[in-house]
ChimeraX commands (.cxc) that place a marker at each C-alpha (Angstrom):
marker #1 position -41.96,-31.43,22.03 radius 0.5
marker #1 position -39.24,-30.25,19.70 radius 0.5
marker #1 position -35.84,-29.40,21.22 radius 0.5
marker #1 position -34.81,-25.76,20.83 radius 0.5
marker #1 position -32.38,-24.82,18.07 radius 0.5
marker #1 position -28.98,-24.26,19.75 radius 0.5
marker #1 position -25.44,-23.16,18.92 radius 0.5
marker #1 position -22.18,-23.05,20.84 radius 0.5
marker #1 position -19.07,-21.30,19.50 radius 0.5
marker #1 position -15.59,-22.33,20.57 radius 0.5
marker #1 position -12.32,-20.40,20.42 radius 0.5
marker #1 position -8.98,-22.15,20.31 radius 0.5
marker #1 position -5.45,-21.00,19.68 radius 0.5
marker #1 position -5.20,-18.02,22.01 radius 0.5
marker #1 position -5.14,-20.27,25.06 radius 0.5
marker #1 position -4.17,-23.85,25.80 radius 0.5
marker #1 position -7.72,-25.23,26.00 radius 0.5
marker #1 position -10.72,-24.43,23.78 radius 0.5
marker #1 position -13.33,-22.28,25.49 radius 0.5
marker #1 position -16.92,-21.28,24.86 radius 0.5
marker #1 position -17.15,-17.74,23.47 radius 0.5
marker #1 position -20.82,-17.68,22.51 radius 0.5
marker #1 position -23.89,-19.81,22.99 radius 0.5
marker #1 position -27.59,-19.40,22.54 radius 0.5
marker #1 position -30.93,-20.80,21.50 radius 0.5
marker #1 position -33.34,-20.03,18.68 radius 0.5
marker #1 position -32.72,-16.51,17.27 radius 0.5
marker #1 position -29.41,-16.03,19.09 radius 0.5
marker #1 position -28.21,-19.43,17.86 radius 0.5
marker #1 position -29.07,-18.44,14.31 radius 0.5
marker #1 position -27.16,-15.14,14.75 radius 0.5
marker #1 position -24.10,-17.01,16.07 radius 0.5
marker #1 position -24.10,-19.39,13.10 radius 0.5
marker #1 position -24.77,-16.62,10.58 radius 0.5
marker #1 position -21.89,-14.52,11.96 radius 0.5
marker #1 position -19.56,-17.52,12.00 radius 0.5
marker #1 position -20.31,-18.29,8.36 radius 0.5
marker #1 position -19.96,-14.62,7.43 radius 0.5
marker #1 position -16.46,-14.65,8.89 radius 0.5
marker #1 position -15.51,-17.92,7.21 radius 0.5
marker #1 position -15.61,-19.90,10.44 radius 0.5
marker #1 position -16.47,-23.52,9.92 radius 0.5
marker #1 position -19.76,-24.74,11.35 radius 0.5
marker #1 position -20.17,-28.37,12.37 radius 0.5
marker #1 position -23.42,-30.11,13.25 radius 0.5
marker #1 position -22.85,-32.59,16.06 radius 0.5
marker #1 position -25.87,-32.97,18.38 radius 0.5
marker #1 position -23.98,-35.09,20.92 radius 0.5
marker #1 position -21.12,-32.62,21.23 radius 0.5
marker #1 position -23.58,-29.74,21.33 radius 0.5
marker #1 position -25.31,-31.40,24.29 radius 0.5
marker #1 position -21.98,-31.63,26.13 radius 0.5
marker #1 position -20.87,-28.08,25.30 radius 0.5
marker #1 position -24.26,-26.63,26.24 radius 0.5
marker #1 position -23.49,-27.50,29.87 radius 0.5
marker #1 position -20.69,-24.89,29.86 radius 0.5
marker #1 position -21.10,-21.15,30.37 radius 0.5
marker #1 position -19.58,-18.54,28.08 radius 0.5
marker #1 position -15.94,-18.11,29.04 radius 0.5
marker #1 position -15.53,-21.64,30.40 radius 0.5
marker #1 position -12.89,-23.98,29.00 radius 0.5
marker #1 position -13.97,-27.39,27.79 radius 0.5
marker #1 position -13.64,-30.17,30.33 radius 0.5
marker #1 position -11.35,-33.16,30.00 radius 0.5
marker #1 position -14.21,-35.48,29.05 radius 0.5
marker #1 position -14.82,-33.27,25.98 radius 0.5
marker #1 position -11.23,-33.26,24.69 radius 0.5
marker #1 position -11.53,-36.13,22.21 radius 0.5
marker #1 position -14.81,-34.95,20.68 radius 0.5
marker #1 position -13.54,-31.37,20.31 radius 0.5
marker #1 position -10.19,-32.61,18.94 radius 0.5
marker #1 position -12.06,-34.41,16.16 radius 0.5
marker #1 position -13.83,-31.17,15.18 radius 0.5
marker #1 position -10.61,-29.14,15.42 radius 0.5
marker #1 position -8.69,-31.64,13.29 radius 0.5
marker #1 position -11.46,-31.38,10.68 radius 0.5
marker #1 position -11.18,-27.57,10.74 radius 0.5
marker #1 position -7.38,-27.70,10.45 radius 0.5
marker #1 position -7.68,-30.07,7.48 radius 0.5
marker #1 position -10.27,-27.86,5.74 radius 0.5
marker #1 position -8.08,-24.79,6.23 radius 0.5
marker #1 position -4.87,-26.55,5.23 radius 0.5
marker #1 position -3.41,-25.80,8.67 radius 0.5
marker #1 position -1.22,-27.71,11.10 radius 0.5
marker #1 position -1.21,-27.51,14.89 radius 0.5
marker #1 position 0.61,-24.33,15.91 radius 0.5
marker #1 position -0.52,-22.36,12.84 radius 0.5
marker #1 position -3.30,-20.72,14.86 radius 0.5
marker #1 position -0.68,-18.89,16.94 radius 0.5
marker #1 position 0.45,-17.13,13.75 radius 0.5
marker #1 position -3.05,-15.82,12.98 radius 0.5
marker #1 position -3.71,-12.08,13.20 radius 0.5
marker #1 position -5.43,-10.87,16.39 radius 0.5
marker #1 position -9.15,-10.15,16.07 radius 0.5
marker #1 position -10.49,-6.66,16.62 radius 0.5
marker #1 position -14.27,-7.12,16.64 radius 0.5
marker #1 position -16.19,-7.03,19.91 radius 0.5
marker #1 position -19.29,-9.06,19.00 radius 0.5
marker #1 position -19.06,-12.37,20.96 radius 0.5
marker #1 position -20.18,-14.30,17.90 radius 0.5
marker #1 position -17.22,-12.91,15.95 radius 0.5
marker #1 position -14.67,-14.28,18.42 radius 0.5
marker #1 position -15.06,-17.96,17.52 radius 0.5
marker #1 position -11.73,-18.85,15.91 radius 0.5
marker #1 position -12.43,-22.39,14.89 radius 0.5
marker #1 position -15.89,-23.80,15.00 radius 0.5
marker #1 position -19.48,-23.26,15.93 radius 0.5
marker #1 position -21.57,-26.27,16.80 radius 0.5
marker link #1:1,2 radius 0.2
marker link #1:2,3 radius 0.2
marker link #1:3,4 radius 0.2
marker link #1:4,5 radius 0.2
marker link #1:5,6 radius 0.2
marker link #1:6,7 radius 0.2
marker link #1:7,8 radius 0.2
marker link #1:8,9 radius 0.2
marker link #1:9,10 radius 0.2
marker link #1:10,11 radius 0.2
marker link #1:11,12 radius 0.2
marker link #1:12,13 radius 0.2
marker link #1:13,14 radius 0.2
marker link #1:14,15 radius 0.2
marker link #1:15,16 radius 0.2
marker link #1:16,17 radius 0.2
marker link #1:17,18 radius 0.2
marker link #1:18,19 radius 0.2
marker link #1:19,20 radius 0.2
marker link #1:20,21 radius 0.2
marker link #1:21,22 radius 0.2
marker link #1:22,23 radius 0.2
marker link #1:23,24 radius 0.2
marker link #1:24,25 radius 0.2
marker link #1:25,26 radius 0.2
marker link #1:26,27 radius 0.2
marker link #1:27,28 radius 0.2
marker link #1:28,29 radius 0.2
marker link #1:29,30 radius 0.2
marker link #1:30,31 radius 0.2
marker link #1:31,32 radius 0.2
marker link #1:32,33 radius 0.2
marker link #1:33,34 radius 0.2
marker link #1:34,35 radius 0.2
marker link #1:35,36 radius 0.2
marker link #1:36,37 radius 0.2
marker link #1:37,38 radius 0.2
marker link #1:38,39 radius 0.2
marker link #1:39,40 radius 0.2
marker link #1:40,41 radius 0.2
marker link #1:41,42 radius 0.2
marker link #1:42,43 radius 0.2
marker link #1:43,44 radius 0.2
marker link #1:44,45 radius 0.2
marker link #1:45,46 radius 0.2
marker link #1:46,47 radius 0.2
marker link #1:47,48 radius 0.2
marker link #1:48,49 radius 0.2
marker link #1:49,50 radius 0.2
marker link #1:50,51 radius 0.2
marker link #1:51,52 radius 0.2
marker link #1:52,53 radius 0.2
marker link #1:53,54 radius 0.2
marker link #1:54,55 radius 0.2
marker link #1:55,56 radius 0.2
marker link #1:56,57 radius 0.2
marker link #1:57,58 radius 0.2
marker link #1:58,59 radius 0.2
marker link #1:59,60 radius 0.2
marker link #1:60,61 radius 0.2
marker link #1:61,62 radius 0.2
marker link #1:62,63 radius 0.2
marker link #1:63,64 radius 0.2
marker link #1:64,65 radius 0.2
marker link #1:65,66 radius 0.2
marker link #1:66,67 radius 0.2
marker link #1:67,68 radius 0.2
marker link #1:68,69 radius 0.2
marker link #1:69,70 radius 0.2
marker link #1:70,71 radius 0.2
marker link #1:71,72 radius 0.2
marker link #1:72,73 radius 0.2
marker link #1:73,74 radius 0.2
marker link #1:74,75 radius 0.2
marker link #1:75,76 radius 0.2
marker link #1:76,77 radius 0.2
marker link #1:77,78 radius 0.2
marker link #1:78,79 radius 0.2
marker link #1:79,80 radius 0.2
marker link #1:80,81 radius 0.2
marker link #1:81,82 radius 0.2
marker link #1:82,83 radius 0.2
marker link #1:83,84 radius 0.2
marker link #1:84,85 radius 0.2
marker link #1:85,86 radius 0.2
marker link #1:86,87 radius 0.2
marker link #1:87,88 radius 0.2
marker link #1:88,89 radius 0.2
marker link #1:89,90 radius 0.2
marker link #1:90,91 radius 0.2
marker link #1:91,92 radius 0.2
marker link #1:92,93 radius 0.2
marker link #1:93,94 radius 0.2
marker link #1:94,95 radius 0.2
marker link #1:95,96 radius 0.2
marker link #1:96,97 radius 0.2
marker link #1:97,98 radius 0.2
marker link #1:98,99 radius 0.2
marker link #1:99,100 radius 0.2
marker link #1:100,101 radius 0.2
marker link #1:101,102 radius 0.2
marker link #1:102,103 radius 0.2
marker link #1:103,104 radius 0.2
marker link #1:104,105 radius 0.2
marker link #1:105,106 radius 0.2
marker link #1:106,107 radius 0.2
marker link #1:107,108 radius 0.2
view
C-alpha cells in the first residue's frame, strides 16, 4: 500500500524554536506546497524529517531530537536566500490568515 502524500510547514524567526504551522495529507498537502511555492517559500523533500515532523500537531514547536535535522534545512534556506542567522527578525510581518501562508522558511 502506498503511503499518503504529506506536507508539514514550519515557521521560524518569530519565536526561538521552529514550530509547525500547517500539515496535511493528499489534497491539503498539495495546497500547502502550492501556497508555499506561490509565496517563494522553499520546499524541501526529506521523507525522514517529514516522518518526525508528522508526529507534531499544528502549533507545536519541534522537539530537541529534531533540532539537527531542522537546522540542516534552515541553513539550506538561509544559504539560498543569501541570509544570515538573525536576518529573519528584520523581515516584514505577515498579514495573511491562511495557515499555509504562514510558513516562513520551509515546507517539507
